[in-house]
C-alpha positions, 0 to 999 in steps of 0.5 A: 850505426852504434847500438844501445850499448855504445850509446849508453857507454858514451853517455855515462862517465862510469864504466859499463859492463856487458854480457851479450851487449857487444864490444862497445861496453868498457868490460865484458862478463863471461860466466865461468861455467859457460867459458869452461863448457860446463853448461848445457847443450844450448849455447847463447850466442854471446858465449865463447867456450874455451873448453869442453870440460863437461865431456871431460868430467863425464868421461872421468866419472864414467871411467871411475864408476866402471873401475869401482863396479869391476873391482879395479878401484881401489887397488891395494896401493891406493888403500891404507892397511893396518900393519 
């Protein structure tokens, strides 16, 4: 049995765009932050994560902070000195 999105799409002569409405629309929206895994832990059912960049970013920032706190960044080859 067709859902509302299918009925609306069939009734209109213009394209319909859905976000969580089902595949019966002419096009789909997936918010970039959701696609990249940059949202929070709660994922709406219409979201498909193609990456978990939140974890990657967290790990990178944690490593950077640790390097700064331990004096490992910046190293001499990562600075400009007056000569």
